C-alpha positions in Angstrom: -126.5 1.7 -162.0 -129.2 -0.5 -163.5 -127.5 -3.2 -165.6 -128.9 -4.3 -169.0 -128.8 -7.3 -171.4 -127.9 -7.4 -175.1 -126.8 -9.6 -178.0 -124.4 -9.8 -181.0 -126.3 -9.8 -184.3 -125.1 -10.3 -188.0 -127.9 -8.9 -190.3 -125.8 -9.6 -193.2 -126.2 -13.4 -192.6 -129.9 -13.4 -192.8 -132.6 -12.3 -195.1 -133.8 -8.7 -194.8 -137.5 -9.7 -194.0 -136.1 -11.6 -191.0 -134.4 -8.5 -189.3 -137.6 -7.0 -187.9 -138.8 -10.4 -186.5 -135.4 -10.8 -184.8 -135.4 -7.3 -183.4 -139.0 -7.8 -181.9 -137.9 -11.1 -180.4 -134.9 -9.5 -178.8 -137.0 -6.8 -177.2 -139.6 -9.4 -176.0 -136.8 -11.4 -174.4 -135.7 -8.3 -172.4 -132.6 -7.3 -174.4 -131.8 -3.6 -174.7 -128.7 -3.6 -176.8 -127.5 -5.2 -180.1 -123.8 -5.1 -181.5 -123.5 -5.3 -185.3 -121.1 -4.7 -188.1 -117.7 -5.7 -186.7 -117.1 -8.4 -189.4 -118.9 -6.9 -192.2 -116.1 -5.1 -194.3 -116.6 -7.2 -197.5 -120.4 -6.2 -197.6 -119.6 -2.5 -196.8 -116.8 -2.2 -199.5 -117.1 -5.2 -201.8 -114.4 -3.7 -204.0 -111.8 -1.3 -203.4 -113.4 2.3 -203.2 -116.9 0.9 -203.9 -119.1 1.3 -200.9 -122.4 -0.2 -200.1 -123.9 1.2 -196.8 -127.5 1.1 -197.8 -128.1 -2.4 -196.3 -126.5 -1.2 -193.1 -128.8 1.9 -193.1 -131.8 -0.5 -193.4 -130.6 -2.8 -190.6 -130.0 0.2 -188.2 -133.3 1.6 -188.9 -135.0 -1.8 -188.3 -133.2 -2.4 -184.9 -133.7 1.2 -183.7 -137.3 1.1 -184.7 -137.8 -1.8 -182.4 -136.3 0.2 -179.5 -132.8 -1.4 -179.4 -129.8 0.5 -178.7 -126.9 -0.3 -181.1 -123.2 -0.9 -180.7 -121.6 -0.4 -184.1 -118.2 -2.1 -184.6 -115.5 -1.2 -186.9 -114.8 -4.0 -189.4 -111.0 -3.9 -189.2 -110.5 -7.4 -187.8 -111.8 -8.9 -191.1 -110.0 -7.3 -194.1 -111.7 -8.4 -197.4 -109.7 -10.6 -199.9 -109.3 -7.6 -202.3 -107.2 -5.9 -199.7 -104.3 -8.3 -200.4 -104.3 -7.3 -204.0 -103.6 -3.8 -202.8 -101.3 -4.6 -199.9 -99.8 -8.1 -200.5 -97.4 -7.6 -197.7 -99.9 -6.7 -195.0 -100.1 -10.2 -193.6 -98.7 -11.0 -190.2 -95.6 -13.4 -190.1 -95.4 -16.0 -187.3 -92.2 -16.8 -185.3 -91.2 -19.4 -187.7 -91.4 -16.9 -190.6 -94.7 -18.2 -192.1 -97.3 -15.7 -193.4 -100.6 -15.9 -191.8 -102.7 -16.1 -194.7 -106.3 -15.1 -195.9 -109.4 -17.4 -195.1 -110.4 -16.7 -191.5 -109.8 -13.4 -189.7 -107.2 -11.1 -187.9 -104.9 -11.6 -191.0 -103.1 -8.4 -190.6 -99.9 -6.9 -189.2 -100.6 -4.0 -186.8 -97.3 -2.3 -188.3 -98.3 -2.2 -192.1 -98.8 1.4 -192.7 -100.8 0.7 -195.9 -103.3 -1.3 -194.0 -103.7 1.3 -191.3 -104.5 3.9 -194.1 -107.1 1.5 -195.4 -108.5 1.1 -191.8 -108.6 4.9 -191.3 -110.6 5.3 -194.5 -113.3 2.9 -193.6 -113.6 4.0 -190.1 -113.7 7.7 -191.3 -116.6 6.7 -193.7 -118.6 4.8 -191.0 -118.2 7.7 -188.6 -119.2 10.4 -191.0 -122.3 8.5 -191.9 -123.3 7.2 -188.5 -121.6 9.3 -185.9 -124.6 11.4 -185.0 -127.2 8.6 -185.4 -129.2 8.6 -182.0 -129.5 4.7 -182.1 -125.7 4.2 -182.2 -124.8 4.7 -178.6 -121.4 2.9 -178.5 -118.7 2.2 -181.1 -116.5 -0.9 -180.7 -113.1 -0.7 -182.3 -111.9 -3.7 -184.2 -112.6 -7.2 -182.4 -110.6 -9.0 -179.7 -107.2 -7.7 -180.1 -104.7 -10.7 -179.5 -107.1 -13.5 -180.4 -105.4 -16.2 -182.3 -102.0 -15.1 -181.3 -102.0 -12.1 -183.6 -100.4 -9.3 -181.6 -96.8 -10.2 -182.5 -95.7 -10.3 -186.2 -92.2 -11.0 -187.5 -92.9 -9.2 -190.8 -90.7 -6.7 -192.8 -93.2 -4.0 -191.8 -92.8 -4.8 -188.2 -89.0 -4.7 -188.6 -89.1 -1.4 -190.2 -91.3 0.1 -187.4 -89.3 -1.6 -184.8 -86.3 0.3 -185.9 -88.1 3.5 -185.6 -89.3 2.5 -182.1 -85.8 1.6 -181.0 -84.3 4.9 -182.2 -87.0 6.9 -180.4 -86.2 4.8 -177.2 -82.5 4.8 -177.1 -81.4 7.7 -179.3 -78.0 6.1 -179.9 -76.8 2.7 -180.8 -74.2 2.8 -177.9 -77.2 3.2 -175.4 -78.9 0.3 -177.0 -75.8 -1.9 -176.8 -75.4 -1.1 -173.1 -79.1 -1.8 -172.3 -79.1 -5.0 -174.1 -75.9 -6.3 -173.0 -74.7 -7.1 -176.5 -71.1 -7.4 -175.5 -72.1 -10.9 -174.4 -71.6 -13.3 -177.4 -70.4 -10.5 -179.6 -73.8 -9.2 -180.4 -72.9 -5.6 -180.7 -74.6 -3.5 -183.3 -73.1 -0.6 -185.3 -76.4 0.9 -186.5 -80.0 0.4 -185.8 -80.6 -1.1 -189.2 -78.5 -4.1 -188.4 -80.9 -5.2 -185.7 -83.2 -8.1 -186.7 -86.3 -9.4 -185.0 -85.9 -11.9 -182.1 -86.9 -15.1 -184.0 -85.2 -17.8 -185.7 -82.0 -17.2 -183.7 -79.9 -20.4 -182.8 -80.8 -20.2 -179.1 -82.7 -17.4 -177.2 -82.4 -13.9 -178.2 -81.0 -11.3 -175.8 -83.5 -10.9 -173.2 -83.9 -7.1 -173.5 -84.1 -7.5 -177.3 -87.1 -9.9 -176.8 -88.6 -7.8 -174.0 -88.3 -4.6 -176.1 -90.0 -6.4 -179.1 -92.9 -7.3 -176.8 -93.0 -3.6 -175.7 -93.0 -2.5 -179.2 -95.8 -4.9 -180.4 -98.0 -3.8 -177.5 -97.4 -0.1 -178.5 -98.5 -1.0 -182.0 -101.7 -2.4 -180.8 -102.3 0.8 -178.7 -101.4 3.1 -181.7 -103.7 1.1 -184.1 -106.5 1.5 -181.7 -105.8 5.1 -181.2 -105.8 5.6 -184.9 -109.6 4.6 -184.8 -110.5 6.4 -181.6 -109.2 9.7 -182.8 -111.4 9.4 -186.1 -114.5 8.4 -184.0 -114.0 11.3 -181.5 -114.2 13.8 -184.2 -117.6 12.5 -185.3 -119.4 11.2 -182.3 -119.8 11.6 -178.7 -120.9 8.1 -178.1 -119.0 5.8 -175.8 -116.0 3.9 -177.4 -115.4 0.4 -176.4 -113.3 -2.6 -177.2 -113.8 -6.4 -176.4 -110.8 -8.0 -174.8 -110.3 -11.6 -174.3 -109.4 -14.0 -171.5 -105.8 -14.7 -170.5 -104.4 -12.7 -173.2 -101.3 -10.8 -172.0 -99.5 -10.0 -175.2 -100.4 -6.3 -175.1 -101.0 -3.7 -172.3 -104.9 -3.6 -171.9 -104.6 -0.6 -169.6 -102.8 1.4 -172.2 -105.3 0.6 -174.8 -108.2 1.4 -172.3 -106.7 4.9 -171.8 -108.2 5.7 -175.3 -111.6 4.2 -174.6 -114.5 5.0 -172.3 -115.5 1.5 -171.4 -113.7 -2.0 -171.4 -115.4 -5.2 -172.2 -114.5 -8.8 -172.6 -115.7 -12.0 -174.2 -116.6 -14.5 -171.5 -116.7 -18.3 -172.5 -116.3 -20.1 -169.3 -116.5 -23.6 -170.8 -114.1 -22.8 -173.6 -111.6 -21.3 -171.3 -111.8 -24.2 -168.9 -110.9 -26.6 -171.6 -108.1 -24.6 -173.4 -106.7 -22.0 -170.8 -106.8 -23.8 -167.4 -103.7 -24.9 -165.6 -105.6 -27.5 -163.6 -105.8 -31.3 -164.4 -108.4 -33.6 -165.9 -110.1 -34.1 -162.5 -110.8 -30.4 -162.2 -111.8 -30.0 -165.6 -114.3 -33.0 -165.3 -115.8 -31.5 -162.1 -116.5 -28.1 -163.7 -116.8 -29.2 -167.4 -120.4 -27.7 -167.7 -120.1 -24.8 -165.2 -116.6 -23.3 -165.9 -113.8 -22.5 -163.6 -115.3 -20.9 -160.4 -112.9 -18.0 -160.4 -111.6 -17.3 -164.0 -114.6 -15.3 -165.1 -114.6 -13.2 -161.9 -110.9 -12.5 -162.3 -111.4 -11.0 -165.7 -114.5 -9.1 -164.5 -112.3 -7.5 -162.0 -109.4 -6.9 -164.5 -111.5 -5.3 -167.1 -113.3 -3.1 -164.4 -109.9 -1.8 -163.7 -109.0 -1.5 -167.5 -112.3 0.5 -168.0 -111.7 2.7 -164.7 -114.9 1.5 -163.4 -117.0 1.0 -166.6 -117.2 -2.3 -168.1 -119.3 -4.8 -170.1 -119.3 -8.5 -171.0 -119.7 -8.0 -174.9 -119.9 -11.8 -175.7 -121.3 -14.0 -173.0 -121.3 -17.8 -173.8 -124.9 -19.0 -174.3 -124.4 -22.6 -174.9 -121.7 -25.2 -176.5 -118.8 -23.2 -178.5 -117.1 -24.5 -181.4 -113.4 -23.8 -180.8 -112.3 -25.5 -177.6 -110.8 -29.2 -177.5 -114.2 -30.2 -176.2 -117.4 -28.2 -176.2 -120.0 -29.4 -173.7 -123.4 -27.9 -173.2 -123.8 -25.6 -169.9 -125.5 -27.0 -167.1 -128.9 -25.7 -167.0 -128.9 -22.5 -165.0 -125.2 -21.5 -165.8 -125.9 -19.1 -168.4 -128.2 -17.0 -165.9 -125.6 -17.6 -163.2 -122.6 -16.3 -165.5 -124.7 -13.3 -166.4 -125.7 -12.4 -162.8 -122.0 -12.9 -161.6 -121.0 -10.3 -164.2 -123.7 -7.9 -163.0 -122.4 -8.5 -159.5 -118.9 -7.4 -160.4 -120.3 -4.2 -161.9 -121.0 -5.0 -165.6 -123.3 -2.3 -167.2 -124.4 -4.6 -170.0 -124.1 -8.5 -170.5 -124.5 -9.2 -174.3 -125.0 -12.8 -175.5 -122.9 -14.2 -178.5 -124.8 -14.7 -180.6 -128.5 -14.1 -181.3 -128.8 -17.1 -183.7 -126.6 -20.0 -184.4 -125.2 -20.0 -187.9 -125.9 -23.0 -190.2 -122.7 -22.3 -192.3 -118.9 -21.4 -192.1 -116.5 -21.8 -189.3 -118.9 -21.3 -186.3 -121.6 -23.6 -187.2 -121.3 -25.5 -183.8 -121.2 -22.2 -181.7 -124.6 -22.0 -180.1 -126.8 -19.0 -180.0 -129.9 -17.7 -178.1 -131.8 -19.2 -181.2 -131.0 -22.4 -182.8 -130.2 -22.5 -186.6 -133.8 -22.8 -187.5 -134.8 -19.8 -185.3 -136.4 -21.7 -182.4 -135.6 -20.6 -178.9 -132.5 -22.4 -177.4 -131.8 -23.0 -173.6 -129.6 -19.9 -173.7 -132.6 -17.7 -174.6 -134.7 -19.1 -171.8 -132.0 -18.2 -169.3 -131.4 -14.8 -170.8 -135.2 -14.1 -170.3 -135.0 -15.3 -166.7 -132.0 -13.1 -166.3 -133.9 -10.1 -167.7 -136.7 -10.8 -165.2 -134.1 -10.9 -162.3 -132.6 -7.5 -163.2 -136.2 -6.0 -163.2 -136.5 -7.1 -159.6 -132.9 -6.3 -158.8 -132.9 -2.7 -159.6 -129.5 -0.7 -159.3 -126.4 -2.5 -158.3 -123.8 -0.4 -156.6 -120.2 -1.5 -156.1 -118.5 -1.7 -152.7 -115.0 -0.8 -152.0 -113.0 -4.0 -151.9 -110.7 -4.5 -148.9 -107.9 -6.3 -151.2 -106.3 -5.4 -154.2 -103.8 -7.4 -156.6 -101.3 -5.5 -158.9 -101.5 -6.9 -162.4 -98.6 -5.9 -164.7 -98.4 -6.7 -168.4 -94.7 -5.8 -168.7 -94.1 -8.4 -166.0 -96.0 -11.1 -167.9 -93.7 -10.3 -171.0 -90.5 -10.4 -168.8 -91.2 -13.9 -167.3 -92.4 -15.2 -170.8 -88.9 -14.0 -171.9 -86.9 -15.8 -169.2 -89.1 -18.0 -167.2 -86.2 -19.8 -165.7 -88.6 -22.8 -165.2 -91.0 -24.5 -167.5 -94.0 -23.9 -165.1 -93.3 -20.3 -164.2 -96.3 -18.3 -165.7 -97.1 -14.8 -164.5 -100.8 -15.0 -165.2 -101.1 -18.3 -163.2 -99.2 -16.9 -160.3 -101.4 -13.9 -160.1 -104.5 -15.9 -160.7 -103.9 -18.5 -158.0 -103.4 -15.8 -155.4 -106.8 -14.2 -156.6 -108.5 -17.6 -156.3 -107.1 -18.1 -152.7 -108.6 -14.6 -151.8 -111.9 -15.5 -153.5 -112.1 -18.8 -151.4 -111.9 -16.6 -148.4 -115.1 -14.8 -149.6 -113.5 -11.2 -150.0 -114.0 -8.7 -152.8 -110.9 -8.0 -154.7 -109.8 -5.2 -157.0 -107.2 -5.5 -159.7 -105.0 -2.4 -160.1 -102.3 -1.3 -162.5 -99.1 0.5 -161.8 -100.6 3.7 -162.9 -103.6 3.4 -160.6 -101.7 2.7 -157.5 -102.6 5.3 -154.8 -106.2 6.2 -156.2 -107.6 3.9 -153.4 -106.2 2.6 -150.1 -106.6 -1.2 -149.3 -106.4 -3.1 -146.2 -104.1 -5.7 -148.0 -102.3 -5.2 -151.3 -100.5 -7.9 -153.2 -97.7 -7.4 -155.7 -96.5 -10.8 -157.1 -93.6 -11.1 -159.6 -93.4 -7.4 -160.5 -90.4 -7.4 -162.7 -89.1 -3.9 -161.8 -89.9 -2.0 -158.6 -88.8 1.5 -159.1 -88.3 3.4 -155.7 -91.4 5.7 -156.4 -93.6 2.5 -157.2 -92.6 0.9 -153.9 -93.4 4.1 -152.0 -96.8 4.2 -153.7 -97.4 0.6 -152.8 -96.6 1.1 -149.1 -98.7 4.3 -148.9 -101.7 2.6 -150.6 -102.0 -0.2 -148.2 -102.4 -1.2 -144.5 -100.3 -4.3 -145.3 -98.2 -4.9 -148.4 -97.2 -8.3 -149.5 -94.7 -8.4 -152.6 -92.8 -11.1 -154.2 -91.8 -13.7 -155.4 -89.5 -12.5 -158.0 -90.6 -8.9 -157.5 -88.1 -6.2 -158.4 -85.5 -8.7 -159.6 -84.7 -7.0 -162.9 -84.2 -3.5 -164.0 -86.2 -2.1 -167.0 -83.4 -3.1 -169.2 -83.7 -6.7 -167.9 -80.4 -6.6 -165.9 -80.4 -8.4 -162.6 -81.2 -6.0 -159.8 -78.9 -7.2 -156.7 -80.5 -4.7 -154.3 -83.7 -7.0 -154.1 -85.8 -7.3 -152.1 -85.6 -3.3 -151.7 -87.8 -3.5 -148.5 -85.0 -4.5 -146.4 -81.1 -3.5 -146.5 -79.9 -6.2 -144.5 -81.4 -9.1 -146.6 -79.2 -10.7 -149.2 -80.2 -13.2 -152.0 -78.1 -16.3 -152.2 -79.9 -18.1 -155.0 -83.1 -18.8 -156.8 -84.3 -22.0 -158.0 -87.2 -23.3 -160.3 -88.9 -26.3 -159.0 -90.4 -29.3 -160.7 -93.5 -30.8 -158.9 -91.7 -33.4 -157.0 -89.2 -30.8 -155.4 -91.6 -28.5 -153.7 -91.0 -27.2 -150.2 -93.8 -28.4 -147.6 -95.1 -25.6 -145.3 -97.8 -27.0 -142.8 -100.7 -28.2 -145.0 -99.4 -26.5 -148.1 -96.3 -26.1 -150.1 -94.0 -23.8 -152.1 -93.9 -24.8 -155.6 -92.6 -23.7 -159.0 -90.2 -21.1 -157.6 -88.2 -20.4 -154.4 -85.7 -17.8 -153.5 -82.9 -18.2 -150.8 -82.0 -15.3 -148.6 -79.7 -14.6 -145.7 -82.0 -12.9 -143.3 -81.6 -11.5 -139.9 -83.7 -13.5 -137.5 -85.9 -10.6 -136.4 -87.2 -10.3 -140.0 -88.2 -13.8 -140.5 -92.1 -14.0 -140.2 -92.7 -17.6 -141.5 -90.4 -20.6 -142.6 -90.7 -23.7 -144.6 -91.0 -26.9 -142.7 -87.3 -27.4 -143.4 -86.5 -24.0 -141.8 -86.0 -21.8 -144.8 -87.2 -18.2 -144.7 -90.5 -18.0 -146.6 -92.0 -14.7 -145.5 -89.9 -11.9 -144.2 -90.8 -8.4 -143.1 -91.6 -5.9 -140.6 -94.2 -3.3 -139.9 -96.7 -3.1 -142.8 -94.3 -4.7 -145.6 -93.6 -8.1 -146.3 -91.9 -10.1 -148.8 -92.8 -13.7 -150.0 -89.9 -15.7 -151.1 -91.5 -18.4 -153.1 -94.7 -19.4 -155.0 -97.3 -20.5 -152.5 -99.7 -23.3 -153.6 -103.4 -22.3 -153.1 -103.6 -24.0 -149.7 -100.6 -22.1 -148.3 -101.7 -18.8 -150.0 -105.1 -19.2 -148.5 -103.6 -19.5 -145.0 -101.1 -16.7 -145.5 -103.7 -14.3 -146.7 -106.2 -15.1 -144.0 -103.6 -14.4 -141.4 -102.8 -11.1 -143.0 -106.5 -10.1 -143.4 -107.2 -10.9 -139.8 -104.5 -8.6 -138.8 -106.3 -5.7 -140.5 -109.8 -6.8 -139.2 -111.2 -8.1 -142.4 -113.7 -10.9 -142.0 -112.9 -14.1 -144.1 -115.1 -17.2 -144.9 -114.3 -20.9 -145.5 -116.2 -21.3 -148.7 -116.9 -24.9 -150.2 -115.0 -25.6 -153.4 -117.8 -24.5 -155.8 -119.4 -21.7 -153.8 -118.5 -18.1 -154.4 -119.8 -14.9 -153.0 -119.8 -11.2 -154.1 -120.8 -8.3 -151.9 -121.8 -4.9 -153.3 -123.3 -1.9 -151.4 -126.8 -3.0 -152.2 -126.8 -6.9 -152.5 -124.9 -10.0 -151.6 -124.8 -12.5 -154.5 -124.2 -16.3 -153.9 -123.1 -18.5 -156.8 -123.0 -22.3 -156.8 -120.6 -23.5 -159.4 -120.8 -27.0 -158.4 -122.9 -29.7 -160.0 -124.5 -30.7 -156.6 -126.5 -28.8 -154.2 -124.6 -26.9 -151.5 -125.7 -25.7 -147.9 -123.4 -23.1 -146.2 -124.3 -20.9 -143.2 -128.0 -21.1 -143.9 -127.5 -20.4 -147.7 -129.1 -23.2 -149.7 -128.2 -23.5 -153.3 -129.1 -26.1 -156.1 -126.5 -26.9 -158.8 -125.9 -23.7 -160.9 -127.9 -21.7 -158.3 -127.9 -18.0 -157.5 -129.1 -16.4 -154.3 -129.3 -12.6 -154.0 -129.7 -11.0 -150.6 -130.7 -7.4 -150.1 -128.3 -5.4 -147.9 -130.3 -3.2 -145.7 
């Protein structure tokens, strides 16, 4: 595969006579792709039923005449103001019962049937007009599902659809009462229509009520996306794509991805460091202009899995953004580094957001490849350099990873519902284990429950998987030379009842208690510690593989299967994983704090995320440096 570059462009923001200038500049910069249209509904349909496609016809012709391939977005993330006159109850409602009003974007409830009909109409009209256009080679559905906390809505429309969903799931109210445990606190229901949404309760709602509402909300995203893909499939053979976000677990991305051809995500390393990192001020200060060394890579591997091997970066940060608590400029060289790291993880396209910085509205401070007056910004210079890199690089073929981590959205919802500790966060647990592996220099795959068994791995990790059905456990064991599950894995049934048979790996192991840990109550283990969460087990001596410094069982197991009884900090995790990898003859490295490596079949990429030069095993890299070695 030979990777390419692109950008996001909004012809409706600029005079018509500028379009050809921009298109020519894009081509001269080495860009092959341009995304348009995903926010343009008010220009496509300025009044209900009155359509104006002629300007889009001209934009598409201008861009395609310059030789650019086009991604056309459906505009359903930004319903125009007149839509509220037609459907005043289409707005999402937050947990506190407040409508999420007009004036920005994503102001719709996924469950509103009238809005869905309006979306189907605009998508149908776009697909009929442009479905066979040769320049439009990819269609993007909507934009950034889940951004701005917009998956879950507590509206009347959601309540009506939730009742239908529950009837389909449980069939009878008696089955629902048993599943939810409603005999507790006299919460029993007589009919489905008595059930409300799990917000504005005096204290927490029944955990299965909350979990089912999260499942339902995810299914609404899936069906909303499918509404569009089914229309598009009737009119085009082009690839279908969606642009996901970073650290969004409110819906099952794998389920959405089943209706698409390609996955993509929007990579904003500096913004995410500021508003989505669990690490303190010292960490943020060290990587303020470079981004977290592992956050982008984790999502590259996650969305490669969501796309079943095919994925893009649809929006790559090119400079300071506008939406984080603080918005520094990237260290010179980082835009190129981020781009090449995505390529190293298998991205088919890296597309920069945006082509030109906008001089009005909410994103005035969001940098583009061009400044507001149309001059080249630093991001454009680095995109041009990256285009030259790709010319020299040629095809990049992915190598099979020796290690995989199971990522499960339902487990994220479960531990949001009952974390049992303020610091227990599923994403953070999985990400810290991913980081520990990255620091050992190994390639990592992310896998879903559904993809277990497609490949066999030297080491397979399954942290905090809510429910471990017997067939899943069998597939995990058969897909790995070594399996490490836990903590908290298999501790709940699908109906969120405690599963007292855990851990299922060992019939002679019994759980005495679990505890969540504040920072001052961690359990030391050598140079590391167990933090956040620990499980106490009665374990036969022959099954104890590793103990805490105080003698408590930490790793138990035999043969190829092991259970981790607590949440290891990164130092402990790195040591544990290194021992396991050496058992299966996987070579590891001891990388400096900011140095990362990615190995493909054809190349080895070295990335220096630090703001200082690094020298390691003969590899010399300046700050924000990249070194690419050809593999013979």
